[in-house]
GUVONU-56376 format. One line per 2 residues: number of its first residue (from 1); for each residue x, y negated, z negated of C-alpha. Coordinates in Angstrom, 2 decimals. Example, Ala and Ser with C-alpha at 12.3 -4.5 7.8 and 13.67 -1.06 7.14 Angstrom:
1	12.30 4.50 -7.80  13.67 1.06 -7.14 .
//
This chain:
1	71.81 -52.61 -161.23  72.73 -55.91 -162.84 .
3	72.88 -56.36 -166.60  72.47 -59.95 -167.81 .
5	72.49 -61.17 -171.41  71.65 -64.79 -172.18 .
7	71.53 -66.04 -175.78  68.94 -68.79 -176.13 .
9	70.45 -70.68 -179.08  73.58 -71.01 -181.15 .
11	73.33 -73.39 -184.13  75.61 -74.34 -187.00 .
13	73.74 -76.11 -189.82  74.88 -77.58 -193.12 .
15	73.02 -79.09 -196.05  74.53 -82.48 -196.85 .
17	72.64 -83.42 -200.00  69.30 -83.93 -201.68 .
19	66.57 -86.34 -200.64  64.28 -88.47 -202.77 .
21	61.39 -86.08 -202.07  63.23 -83.26 -203.80 .
23	64.25 -81.34 -200.69  67.48 -81.18 -198.79 .
25	69.08 -83.40 -196.19  71.09 -81.69 -193.48 .
27	72.67 -81.81 -190.10  73.23 -79.30 -187.33 .
29	74.93 -78.97 -184.00  73.74 -76.54 -181.44 .
31	73.64 -75.19 -177.93  70.23 -74.22 -176.58 .
33	69.31 -72.59 -173.28  65.61 -73.34 -172.77 .
35	65.63 -72.28 -169.10  67.41 -69.51 -167.22 .
37	65.90 -68.14 -164.05  67.20 -66.01 -161.22 .
39	65.02 -64.98 -158.30  65.85 -63.14 -155.12 .
41	63.76 -61.80 -152.26  64.66 -60.17 -148.96 .
43	62.47 -58.73 -146.23  63.39 -57.16 -142.90 .
45	61.26 -55.95 -140.04  62.23 -54.22 -136.82 .
47	60.24 -52.90 -133.91  59.29 -53.60 -130.34 .
49	57.69 -56.81 -129.15  55.53 -57.07 -126.04 .
51	56.91 -59.76 -123.73  54.01 -59.50 -121.28 .
53	56.15 -57.72 -118.68  57.59 -55.03 -120.95 .
55	58.74 -54.37 -124.48  62.00 -55.38 -126.12 .
57	63.68 -54.40 -129.40  63.04 -57.06 -132.04 .
59	64.26 -57.62 -135.57  63.77 -60.38 -138.12 .
61	65.03 -61.07 -141.62  64.04 -63.46 -144.39 .
63	65.99 -63.84 -147.62  65.91 -66.33 -150.46 .
65	67.89 -66.64 -153.70  67.20 -69.21 -156.43 .
67	69.08 -69.69 -159.71  68.37 -72.29 -162.40 .
69	70.01 -72.80 -165.77  69.65 -75.58 -168.28 .
71	71.62 -76.12 -171.47  70.98 -78.59 -174.28 .
73	74.00 -79.43 -176.45  73.50 -81.83 -179.32 .
75	73.42 -82.92 -182.91  70.39 -82.98 -185.19 .
77	69.76 -84.57 -188.60  66.78 -83.97 -190.82 .
79	65.47 -84.00 -194.31  62.49 -83.54 -196.59 .
81	60.16 -86.47 -197.14  58.14 -84.45 -199.65 .
83	58.25 -80.82 -200.83  56.02 -79.76 -197.91 .
85	56.98 -82.35 -195.28  60.18 -82.47 -193.20 .
87	61.35 -84.93 -190.53  64.25 -84.65 -188.10 .
89	65.71 -86.09 -184.94  68.49 -85.45 -182.51 .
91	70.38 -86.44 -179.40  71.05 -83.86 -176.71 .
93	73.21 -83.79 -173.64  71.41 -81.79 -170.95 .
95	73.49 -79.84 -168.42  71.46 -78.28 -165.61 .
97	72.45 -76.31 -162.51  70.28 -75.23 -159.62 .
99	71.11 -73.34 -156.45  69.03 -72.27 -153.47 .
101	70.03 -70.11 -150.51  67.65 -69.20 -147.71 .
103	68.04 -67.46 -144.36  65.45 -66.89 -141.65 .
105	66.61 -64.97 -138.60  64.89 -63.40 -135.63 .
107	66.25 -61.78 -132.49  64.82 -60.07 -129.44 .
109	67.06 -58.16 -127.07  65.22 -57.61 -123.79 .
111	67.12 -55.65 -121.18  65.10 -56.95 -118.22 .
113	63.06 -60.05 -117.53  60.11 -60.57 -115.16 .
115	60.37 -58.67 -111.88  63.09 -56.45 -113.33 .
117	65.77 -59.18 -113.42  68.41 -58.46 -116.10 .
119	68.62 -60.64 -119.22  71.47 -61.28 -121.60 .
121	70.60 -60.13 -125.15  70.14 -63.25 -127.29 .
123	68.94 -64.26 -130.74  66.01 -66.64 -130.54 .
125	66.08 -68.33 -133.93  68.07 -68.77 -137.08 .
127	67.78 -71.18 -140.00  70.18 -71.31 -142.94 .
129	69.73 -73.62 -145.93  71.98 -73.80 -148.99 .
131	71.75 -76.28 -151.87  73.80 -76.63 -155.05 .
133	73.03 -79.35 -157.60  74.30 -80.12 -161.10 .
135	72.77 -82.74 -163.41  74.10 -84.30 -166.60 .
137	71.48 -86.14 -168.67  70.68 -87.35 -172.22 .
139	67.51 -86.72 -174.21  66.21 -87.78 -177.64 .
141	64.06 -85.53 -179.83  62.07 -86.00 -183.01 .
143	60.22 -83.42 -185.07  57.85 -83.27 -188.01 .
145	57.01 -80.09 -189.95  54.26 -79.74 -192.55 .
147	53.69 -76.68 -194.73  49.87 -76.54 -194.82 .
149	49.94 -73.39 -196.97  52.78 -71.15 -198.18 .
151	52.18 -68.95 -195.08  51.36 -71.63 -192.47 .
153	53.60 -74.41 -191.16  52.52 -76.86 -188.49 .
155	55.06 -78.67 -186.33  55.09 -81.56 -183.91 .
157	58.04 -82.13 -181.59  58.44 -85.14 -179.32 .
159	61.06 -85.28 -176.57  61.96 -88.27 -174.47 .
161	62.31 -87.91 -170.72  65.84 -86.83 -169.78 .
163	67.85 -89.85 -168.61  70.17 -88.79 -165.79 .
165	73.76 -89.85 -166.39  75.28 -88.22 -163.31 .
167	74.13 -85.86 -160.55  76.29 -84.14 -157.96 .
169	76.01 -81.32 -155.48  75.96 -80.33 -151.86 .
171	73.47 -79.30 -149.24  74.16 -77.33 -146.11 .
173	71.59 -76.69 -143.46  71.80 -75.24 -139.98 .
175	69.17 -74.32 -137.44  69.73 -72.75 -134.07 .
177	67.38 -71.75 -131.30  68.26 -69.95 -128.09 .
179	66.36 -68.45 -125.19  67.05 -65.82 -122.59 .
181	66.90 -66.72 -118.92  66.48 -64.12 -116.17 .
183	69.66 -63.57 -114.17  69.49 -64.82 -110.62 .
185	69.97 -62.50 -107.68  72.02 -63.40 -104.61 .
187	69.12 -65.29 -103.00  68.93 -67.73 -105.94 .
//
């Protein structure tokens, strides 16, 4: 059992003064986590496989693990344009990490080949893929909020595309295939 707690936002805000529209003018800094995802899957199967001249023990495994996290850290300023209308904007640094690990494996272990010739037990396929990537980017935001009634506020938020400042990571991949060959007797 894994227990995971992820706060989605931490903000410190301060009112800086009054605006012409009668409302306040303020600023805030914050850390937001709009995306956090962890996914894992594993499946195994074992049994006998028919080789056409007999059966052999067989097993296969597939596993995948994916993790993504994205943080927005930034400063925001905003104020009231009128008693029921507010406008704000901000600049965020976006820090994102992503990892992927996958394994696909299969093995058959026949004891004898065609015509009863002995075989060496051998795995017939494996593929391993691992990727780690971290991105640092910048993003602008702007927001407008209108109080239509005392109980209903409508908002519009615009975000620019994230501009990548730097990206780094690594990728590892390996694939192997092997086959079993019947052993030769003394006659070749």
